[in-house]
PARO-124960 format. One record per residue (C-alpha): x, y, z; residue number from 1. Coordinates in pm, 1 decimal. Layout:
BEGIN
<atom x="X" y="Y" z="Z" palum="NUM"/>
...
END
This chain:
BEGIN
<atom x="2654.1" y="-800.5" z="-1659.2" palum="1"/>
<atom x="2642.4" y="-531.5" z="-1413.0" palum="2"/>
<atom x="2866.5" y="-293.1" z="-1635.0" palum="3"/>
<atom x="2594.7" y="-317.7" z="-1911.2" palum="4"/>
<atom x="2304.3" y="-253.3" z="-1637.5" palum="5"/>
<atom x="2526.9" y="79.4" z="-1489.9" palum="6"/>
<atom x="2588.6" y="176.5" z="-1831.3" palum="7"/>
<atom x="2203.3" y="194.2" z="-1912.8" palum="8"/>
<atom x="2163.8" y="374.7" z="-1585.4" palum="9"/>
<atom x="2430.2" y="618.2" z="-1660.5" palum="10"/>
<atom x="2262.6" y="701.8" z="-2015.4" palum="11"/>
<atom x="1932.3" y="785.0" z="-1830.3" palum="12"/>
<atom x="2097.2" y="1042.8" z="-1632.5" palum="13"/>
<atom x="2293.5" y="1161.1" z="-1856.4" palum="14"/>
<atom x="2594.7" y="1181.4" z="-1624.9" palum="15"/>
<atom x="2883.7" y="1263.1" z="-1882.3" palum="16"/>
<atom x="3182.1" y="1207.6" z="-1637.0" palum="17"/>
<atom x="3051.1" y="918.5" z="-1460.2" palum="18"/>
<atom x="2935.5" y="764.3" z="-1781.8" palum="19"/>
<atom x="3322.6" y="797.6" z="-1934.7" palum="20"/>
<atom x="3451.4" y="578.7" z="-1601.4" palum="21"/>
<atom x="3190.1" y="318.4" z="-1661.7" palum="22"/>
<atom x="3273.1" y="296.7" z="-2048.6" palum="23"/>
<atom x="3647.5" y="299.7" z="-1966.9" palum="24"/>
<atom x="3587.7" y="39.2" z="-1695.1" palum="25"/>
<atom x="3391.2" y="-194.2" z="-1974.4" palum="26"/>
<atom x="3656.6" y="-180.7" z="-2243.4" palum="27"/>
<atom x="3919.8" y="-302.0" z="-1962.9" palum="28"/>
<atom x="3638.4" y="-610.1" z="-1889.1" palum="29"/>
<atom x="3525.9" y="-681.0" z="-2260.7" palum="30"/>
<atom x="3780.6" y="-764.0" z="-2508.7" palum="31"/>
END
């Protein structure tokens, strides 16, 4: 799952803005 991988990268970079966008996208994809 690409979303999970992107979230991991986001966590390493600690980019709050990008991380929030990825989390929102993940919430829409996952039930």
